[in-house]
C-alpha positions in Angstrom: 113.7 107.3 134.2 112.6 106.9 137.9 111.5 103.8 139.6 109.1 105.0 141.8 107.1 107.1 139.2 107.8 105.4 136.0 109.5 107.0 133.1 110.3 110.5 132.8 112.4 113.1 130.6 115.5 114.9 131.6 114.7 118.7 130.9 117.7 120.4 132.4 121.2 119.9 134.1 122.1 122.5 136.6 126.0 121.8 137.0 126.6 124.7 139.0 123.9 123.9 141.5 124.4 120.2 141.4 121.0 119.4 140.4 119.0 117.5 137.5 115.4 118.5 136.3 113.4 115.2 135.4 109.9 115.9 133.7 107.7 113.2 135.2 103.7 112.6 135.7 103.1 116.2 134.1 105.4 118.3 136.2 109.0 119.1 136.5 111.0 117.3 139.8 114.3 118.3 140.7 117.0 115.6 141.9 120.6 116.1 143.4 123.1 115.4 140.6 124.8 112.8 140.1 124.0 111.4 143.4 120.4 110.6 142.3 122.0 108.2 139.8 124.8 106.5 142.4 121.7 106.0 144.9 119.4 104.2 142.4 116.7 107.0 142.2 117.3 107.6 138.6 118.4 105.3 135.6 119.2 105.7 132.2 
């Protein structure tokens, strides 16, 4: 899911806050949604 960290799994989307939580390398990381996809930080 993330280019710099390898594959991950989306574990939550906080629509009200505009964030997506992705589980990478054994921990949850938060990215801005949907801009992380537009910027190429996250891909499907």
